[in-house]
Every structure is written in C-alpha cells, then in structure tokens.
C-alpha positions in Angstrom: -35.0 90.2 -120.8 -37.9 88.5 -120.1 -40.7 86.6 -121.1 -44.4 88.1 -120.8 -47.6 86.3 -120.2 -51.2 87.1 -120.0 -53.2 84.3 -118.2 -57.2 84.6 -118.8 -56.5 88.5 -118.1 -59.5 90.4 -118.1 -60.3 94.3 -117.8 -63.9 95.6 -117.4 -64.8 99.3 -117.2 -67.3 100.3 -114.8 -70.7 100.3 -116.5 -69.6 98.4 -119.4 -71.6 95.6 -120.8 -69.0 93.2 -121.9 -65.0 93.4 -121.0 -62.8 95.8 -122.9 -60.5 92.8 -122.8 -61.5 89.3 -122.1 -59.7 86.4 -121.1 -56.6 87.3 -122.9 -54.1 84.3 -123.1 -51.0 85.4 -124.7 -47.3 84.5 -124.2 -44.6 86.8 -125.5 -41.2 85.2 -125.7 -37.6 86.7 -124.3 -36.5 89.2 -126.5 -39.6 88.8 -129.3 -41.5 92.0 -130.9 -45.1 91.2 -130.4 -47.8 93.4 -132.0 -51.2 93.8 -130.8 -53.4 94.9 -133.8 -57.2 95.5 -134.7 -59.6 98.0 -135.0 -60.3 100.8 -132.6 -61.9 99.4 -129.5 -60.7 96.2 -129.9 -58.8 96.2 -126.6 -55.2 96.4 -127.7 -54.3 99.4 -125.9 -55.8 98.2 -122.9 -54.2 95.3 -122.8 -50.9 97.2 -123.2 -52.0 99.4 -120.2 -52.5 96.4 -118.3 -49.2 95.0 -118.9 -47.8 98.2 -117.7 -50.1 98.4 -114.7 -52.1 101.6 -115.7 -55.0 99.7 -116.0 -56.2 97.1 -113.3 -56.5 93.5 -114.2 -60.0 92.7 -113.3 -59.4 88.9 -113.2 -56.7 86.5 -114.4 -53.0 87.3 -114.2 -50.0 88.9 -115.9 -46.2 87.6 -115.7 -43.1 89.2 -116.6 -40.0 87.2 -116.4 -42.1 84.5 -114.4 -43.1 87.0 -111.6 -46.6 87.6 -111.0 -47.0 91.7 -111.3 -50.8 91.8 -111.5 -50.8 93.9 -108.5 -47.5 95.5 -108.7 -47.5 99.5 -109.0 -46.3 100.4 -112.5 -43.0 101.8 -111.2 -41.8 98.2 -109.9 -42.6 96.6 -113.1 -39.3 96.9 -114.7 -41.1 98.1 -117.8 -40.5 101.2 -120.1 -43.6 103.0 -122.1 -43.5 104.9 -125.3 -46.6 107.1 -125.9 -48.4 107.8 -128.9 -47.8 111.7 -128.0 -44.2 111.7 -127.3 -44.9 113.3 -123.7 -41.5 115.2 -123.7 -41.0 118.1 -121.2 -40.6 121.2 -123.0 -38.3 123.1 -120.5 -36.0 120.2 -120.8 -33.1 119.5 -123.5 -33.2 116.3 -125.2 -30.3 114.9 -123.1 -32.4 115.9 -119.8 -35.4 114.4 -121.3 -34.0 111.1 -121.7 -32.0 111.1 -118.3 -35.2 112.2 -116.3 -36.4 108.7 -115.1 -32.9 107.8 -114.2 -32.5 111.0 -112.3 -35.7 110.4 -110.4 -34.2 106.6 -109.7 -31.0 108.3 -108.5 -28.4 106.8 -110.5 -25.2 108.4 -110.4 -24.5 111.3 -112.8 -21.8 109.7 -114.7 -23.9 106.5 -115.1 -26.6 108.8 -116.5 -24.5 110.4 -119.1 -23.1 107.3 -120.2 -26.4 105.8 -120.6 -27.8 108.7 -122.5 -24.7 109.1 -124.8 -25.0 105.4 -126.1 -28.7 105.8 -126.5 -28.1 108.8 -128.4 -25.9 107.1 -130.6 -28.2 104.4 -131.4 -30.7 106.8 -132.3 -28.6 109.2 -134.2 -29.3 111.8 -131.8 -25.7 112.8 -130.6 -26.2 116.3 -132.0 -29.6 116.8 -130.8 -28.9 116.7 -127.2 -28.8 120.2 -126.3 -31.7 120.9 -128.1 -35.6 121.9 -126.7 -38.2 119.1 -128.4 -39.5 122.3 -129.9 -36.8 122.8 -132.1 -37.0 118.7 -133.4 -39.1 117.3 -136.2 -41.8 114.8 -135.1 -39.5 112.1 -136.1 -36.6 113.2 -133.8 -39.4 113.9 -130.8 -40.5 110.1 -131.6 -36.5 108.9 -131.4 -36.1 111.0 -127.9 -39.1 109.1 -126.3 -37.7 106.2 -127.7 -34.0 106.7 -126.0 -36.0 107.8 -123.1 -37.0 104.1 -122.8 -33.6 102.8 -123.7 -31.8 104.3 -121.1 -33.9 102.4 -118.6 -32.7 99.2 -119.6 -36.1 97.6 -118.7 -37.1 94.0 -119.2 -39.9 94.9 -121.5 -40.7 98.0 -124.0 -44.4 99.0 -124.3 -45.2 101.2 -127.2 -48.8 102.5 -127.7 -48.9 103.4 -131.5 -45.6 105.6 -131.5 -45.8 106.3 -135.1 -49.6 107.4 -135.7 -48.6 111.2 -135.1 -46.0 110.8 -138.2 -46.4 111.8 -141.8 -46.9 108.6 -143.7 -43.4 108.8 -145.3 -41.7 109.1 -141.7 -43.7 106.4 -140.6 -42.3 103.8 -143.1 -38.6 104.7 -142.3 -39.3 105.0 -138.5 -40.8 101.6 -138.2 -38.2 100.1 -140.1 -35.8 101.8 -137.5 -37.4 100.7 -134.5 -37.6 97.1 -135.7 -33.9 97.1 -136.3 -33.4 98.6 -133.0 -35.2 96.3 -131.0 -33.5 93.3 -132.8 -29.9 95.1 -131.9 -31.2 95.6 -128.1 -33.2 92.1 -127.7 -35.7 93.6 -125.3 -39.0 91.8 -125.0 -41.4 94.6 -126.9 -45.1 94.7 -126.9 -46.2 96.9 -129.8 -49.9 98.4 -130.4 -50.9 99.6 -133.5 -54.1 99.7 -135.6 -52.1 99.8 -138.9 -52.1 96.2 -140.0 -49.1 97.0 -142.5 -47.0 98.3 -139.7 -48.1 95.1 -137.8 -47.0 92.8 -140.7 -43.7 94.6 -141.5 -42.5 94.6 -137.8 -43.8 91.9 -135.8 -42.0 88.5 -135.0 -45.6 87.5 -134.3 -48.8 89.4 -134.3 -51.9 89.2 -132.3 -55.3 90.1 -134.1 -58.0 91.3 -131.6 -61.5 92.1 -131.8 -64.1 93.1 -129.4 -61.6 92.6 -126.4 -61.2 88.9 -127.6 -57.7 87.4 -129.2 -58.6 86.1 -132.5 -55.4 84.8 -133.9 -51.7 85.0 -133.1 -48.9 84.1 -135.3 -46.1 85.0 -137.9 -47.1 87.6 -140.6 -46.9 85.2 -143.0 -49.1 82.4 -141.4 -51.6 85.3 -140.8 -51.6 86.0 -144.2 -52.0 82.7 -146.0 -54.1 80.9 -143.1 -56.5 83.3 -141.3 -58.5 81.7 -138.9 -61.7 83.2 -139.6 -63.3 85.9 -141.7 -62.4 88.8 -139.3 -58.8 88.1 -139.8 -59.2 87.6 -143.3 -60.7 90.7 -143.9 -58.1 92.6 -141.5 -55.0 91.4 -142.6 -53.6 92.3 -146.2 -53.6 95.1 -148.1 -55.7 95.7 -150.1 -58.0 93.5 -148.1 -59.0 89.9 -149.2 -62.1 89.6 -151.6 -64.6 87.9 -149.4 -67.7 86.5 -151.9 -70.8 84.8 -151.1 -71.1 81.6 -152.9 -73.5 78.7 -153.4 -72.4 75.3 -152.9 -73.4 72.4 -155.2 -71.4 69.0 -156.2 -68.1 70.0 -154.8 -68.4 73.5 -156.8 -68.9 76.9 -155.2 -70.9 79.1 -157.6 -70.3 82.9 -158.0 -73.2 84.0 -160.0 -72.5 81.8 -162.9 -68.7 81.3 -162.4 -67.8 77.4 -161.0 -64.9 76.8 -158.4 -64.0 73.7 -157.7 -63.5 72.8 -153.9 -61.7 70.2 -152.5 -63.5 67.1 -151.3 -63.3 67.6 -147.5 -64.2 71.4 -147.5 -67.3 70.7 -149.6 -68.1 67.9 -147.2 -67.8 70.4 -144.2 -69.5 73.1 -146.0 -73.2 73.9 -146.0 -75.3 75.0 -149.0 -73.6 78.6 -148.6 -69.9 79.5 -148.2 -67.9 82.7 -148.2 -65.0 82.5 -150.5 -61.9 84.8 -149.7 -59.6 85.9 -152.8 -56.5 87.8 -152.2 -56.0 90.3 -155.1 -53.0 88.9 -156.3 -55.0 85.3 -156.9 -57.4 86.8 -159.5 -56.4 86.9 -163.4 -58.0 88.9 -166.3 -58.9 86.3 -169.1 -60.6 86.5 -172.1 -64.3 87.5 -172.7 -64.9 84.1 -173.5 -63.4 81.9 -170.6 -65.4 81.1 -167.3 -64.9 84.0 -164.9 -66.5 86.3 -162.8 -67.9 89.2 -165.2 -67.3 93.1 -163.6 -67.2 96.2 -164.7 -64.1 98.5 -163.8 -65.0 101.5 -161.3 -61.3 102.4 -160.4 -57.8 101.5 -161.1 -54.9 102.5 -158.7 -51.8 103.1 -160.6 -48.8 102.9 -158.1 -46.0 102.4 -160.5 -44.6 99.1 -159.9 -48.2 97.9 -158.9 -51.7 98.5 -160.2 -54.9 97.5 -158.7 -58.4 97.2 -160.4 -61.5 97.8 -158.6 -64.6 96.3 -160.3 -68.3 95.7 -159.7 -69.6 92.3 -160.3 -72.4 91.6 -162.7 -74.0 89.4 -160.1 -73.8 92.0 -157.4 -76.7 93.8 -158.4 -79.0 92.1 -156.0 -76.9 93.0 -153.0 -77.6 96.0 -150.9 -74.2 97.3 -150.4 -72.2 95.5 -153.3 -68.5 95.4 -152.6 -65.8 96.1 -155.5 -63.5 93.4 -156.4 -60.0 94.1 -156.0 -57.6 92.9 -158.5 -53.8 93.0 -158.4 -53.0 93.5 -162.3 -49.7 91.9 -163.9 -48.1 94.2 -166.0 -49.3 97.4 -167.5 -52.6 96.3 -168.6 -54.5 98.9 -170.9 -58.0 99.0 -168.9 -59.9 101.8 -168.1 -62.9 103.0 -165.9 -66.3 101.6 -167.5 -64.5 98.5 -169.2 -66.1 95.0 -168.8 -63.7 92.4 -167.9 -63.9 88.5 -167.0 -62.2 87.5 -163.9 -61.1 84.0 -163.0 -59.4 82.5 -159.7 -56.8 80.2 -159.0 -58.5 77.4 -157.0 -55.2 76.4 -155.2 -55.3 80.1 -153.8 -58.9 79.9 -152.6 -59.9 80.4 -148.8 -63.2 79.1 -147.8 -65.0 80.0 -144.7 -68.3 79.4 -143.1 -70.5 82.5 -143.2 -72.6 82.0 -140.1 -69.7 81.1 -137.7 -66.8 82.8 -139.6 -64.5 79.8 -139.0 -62.1 78.7 -142.0 -63.1 75.6 -143.8 -60.3 75.1 -146.0 -56.9 73.7 -145.2 
C-alpha cells in the first residue's frame, strides 16, 4: 500500500503549444480510489501514464510511498496497469494470462498458482481458468485483465478507462464489482474515465481536469454540492446543471422577467451580470399565475421512477444557441411536447458564478 503524490508534475508533447498536463499537484491517500475525470484531451490519461512511467515527467516530481519515481523505469515502480482494450494474449489460457507477469519475474510456480487461484476466486473466474480469451465475454475479459493486475500485488493500481468497451448494462455491474474489490483489497488505485457518472459512483474522491489543469478535487457529493467554477458545475451531474445568464439589480438576479433573491454578500461580490446554476431537481412546475420562468416543453424523458422535462425559455429567443432548461419532474405529471409551463426555483439551491472568470460566488 502507498500514498501517491504529484508535485507540480508536467508533461509537454514535442511541438505542442501548451502542456498536456500542467503543474499537477495531487495527493492520493494510501488505500484510496481516486478517479481522474474530464473531457477528451484534458490530460487525465497522460497523468496516469506519467504515474506508470509510460510518459516522461517533463518537470515536477511523482512519488509513490514517499519514494521519488520520476525517473524510475515502469517495471521498477511497483504498479499494475489495467488498460482499456484488455491487452490479453489470445493464445494463452486465462490462468496463463494472469500468471504471465509473475512468470517473467521468476516467481516460483507454486506461488504463481496460488496467487492466480486466489484472484480467480475474487473475480469469479475459477471455472474460466482453462479457457482462451476468445471464448470469454467482454466483462469476463476485463476481469481477467483485473486478475492479471491483482496477482502482482502492487502498491498502486492504474486503470485507464477499463469499462469503455463494455455495453451500458455491463458497465454498471462491473463498476460496482471494481469498487467493491478495491475496498476489499485496500490497494491505492488511480482510475481514469471520461464518464462523470462512473466517477461519482466509484471514487472515494474525484479529481476534475480541463485542458491539462486540475480544476477541483473532492468527494463526489462535495463536487456536486459546491462546484468551484462553471466548468465543474456543468460537467458534474447527470443531467447537467442548468446554467442561465441573469442580470443583477437590488440583490435580485433576473432571468428575463423572473426575479430570484441573492444573498447579500453574494450580491455585493457580483457585478451586473451573473450565471445562475440550477440543478434539475431544484426546479418546480408552478401555476401559470405564479412567478417563474416561462418555457415551452420540447422533450420529456420518461425513465420509470424519474422523468426529465426539457423546455426552451420564452426569454431565450434572443440567444444564438439557446440551451434547454432541464427539470426533474415530481411524480407522473401529465405534460406533453408543446405545453407551456411556468418554472420556479428554490433560492436555497441556487449556485451563482461570475460569468467572466467562471469562479463560484455563492457560499
């Protein structure tokens, strides 16, 4: 087990205008499952590959268990990597795939067999040990890749989007298995994904990256409840937070003709324009005579236990690309495409951001 630390770690590809990873300061606690999440090109996989030694650290340092591994070759870092594409040897059995790294390291045969058997029991692969990868499902192949990492008993697991090749239903079940397995093993794990739902459901903490820079690192609920800037606010949450331009006057934020009260200290820090963040569950459909944002329903997503309404605001006609307002409906409300609704927001659930810097203004 080991703590992982990135200290001002940076990687710049030759000829690139900016670093792929810039001045990354991040600490992963011993036994923690840390998820790196962000859009394509944000530097999350590069950060993981720097930790694994597959990409050089142009500047800064990387430490594993207090040992500086910045210039240490990958095989001497005591990490195990789980890749997106499984990377299994097709001519070898499951058992041989799992034991291959141990064989290369000249681990005695009895010890190899014992470790493979223990990992297979953890991963429910005992009945598959004699089969070849082509005879396995995608989920089973991913478990074999996990088993190959587990038998090495490393200080750190590095997982690079290991579920991206699985279908939606299998991803849900497999991510639960990985999270439970990591808790059972207690091995420090750095997990990369572009799927924020995966990040929120798996990580002890989540680090959000954009354009090679760390935006925020915190527990999943803290990221959801208190995003530090507009990027994190719009990225974390499914469906995404509604981000609405508003004018400020007399401690009120005006969305068209609808006024939402702001806290006095927030109004004092705000200029004459703010961006309001509203989670889908913070909206409620009110009567036509009550104060609210007028909108026309464009889509209703029925998900059984939940329903989400997508509507275009009446005051958004002047915007070049108006974004729909997303509302989580309570109960099974009888609404249809084309209906006009009035939407009010809970002021206590409001997030306020500076539209210029993107920084959070509300408490």
